[in-house]
C-alpha positions, -999 to +999 in steps of 0.1 A: -561-518-229-538-488-236-550-469-205-544-500-183-508-503-195-501-466-189-517-468-154-497-500-146-464-483-158-470-452-137-479-474-107-447-495-112-426-464-116-441-449-084-432-481-065-397-480-079-392-444-069-406-451-034-385-482-029-353-466-042-359-436-019-365-459+011-334-479+004-313-447+002-304-443+038-272-424+033-243-434+055-263-438+087-293-461+088-321-450+112-321-472+143-283-478+141-262-478+172-234-459+157-220-431+179-202-400+168-181-375+187-186-337+185-156-316+194-157-278+199-130-253+201-132-240+228-145-271+246-173-270+272-200-258+249-236-269+252-248-292+224-284-290+214-304-313+190-336-297+178-334-272+207-330-299+235-296-300+253-279-334+248-246-327+266-214-306+268-186-308+243-166-329+237-196-352+234-200-388+221-236-396+212-259-417+191-277-396+165-307-420+167-312-408+203-309-371+195-325-366+160-357-377+144-358-398+112-381-389+084-385-386+046-366-358+030-357-349-006-327-370-015-303-368-043-317-367-078-351-355-064-359-389-048-373-393-014-349-406+012-355-418+048-328-402+070-321-383+102-329-346+100-327-318+125-310-287+137-277-289+156-267-260+178-235-255+197-236-227+223-210-212+247-212-179+265-191-153+249-192-171+215-215-169+185-239-199+184-231-225+157-263-236+141-267-259+112-293-283+096-281-319+098-289-351+081-276-387+082-247-378+059-234-352+083-242-374+113-223-403+099-189-390+110-173-371+138-179-333+139-153-307+147-165-271+153-145-239+158-167-214+176-162-177+170-156-162+204-150-127+218-115-127+232-124-100+257-154-119+271-154-122+309-180-146+324-202-129+350-187-130+385-203-155+408-226-138+432-210-132+466-229-150+493-225-134+526-226-154+558-258-151+577-258-122+601-248-132+636-260-113+665-234-104+691-250-111+725-233-093+753-231-115+784-256-105+810-243-093+843-243-117+873-273-098+887-293-101+855-285-138+852-295-145+888-328-125+882-335-146+851-329-179+870-352-166+898-380-157+873-377-192+856-379-209+891-410-188+901-427-198+868-420-234+875-398-238+845-368-250+866-369-273+896-356-265+930-325-286+923-319-269+889-324-235+905-297-242+931-273-255+905-277-226+881-275-201+909-243-216+922-227-215+886-234-178+884-220-172+919-189-193+910-180-169+881-178-139+905 
């Protein structure tokens, strides 16, 4: 009988710990539609959630769409079901801002000051040159007449076209 009571007490305590951990969802319940805004100084930084880009700062997003929910060690050593992940804010010329996040951090807006090199110059855009154009010197009247004659002999222009083309060349003289 004594063994049964101890076993029942342990089982009861385990259920209490489990239930209290599951009910401790911090300030942001998984599945919520709450959005937060992430601001960076300077703005225009890439925002990544667990390595996947979710946008450019300033950015308003739903943590439920960006981070996974799971059990983590909560306060007082109890398990808690909350959002967890790694938040990265990246901008060329600045040191990446990387931090582990949970639903307590993701329950309010985030402001980040990036450490940037004041002398950083973004790489110059590559210069795209116009396609090379070939300068074609106009053929002499004699060469053009010869070309028209060759096309006519090959049957590529009709007698009528031959006369018209020939007359155009002669009119330019």
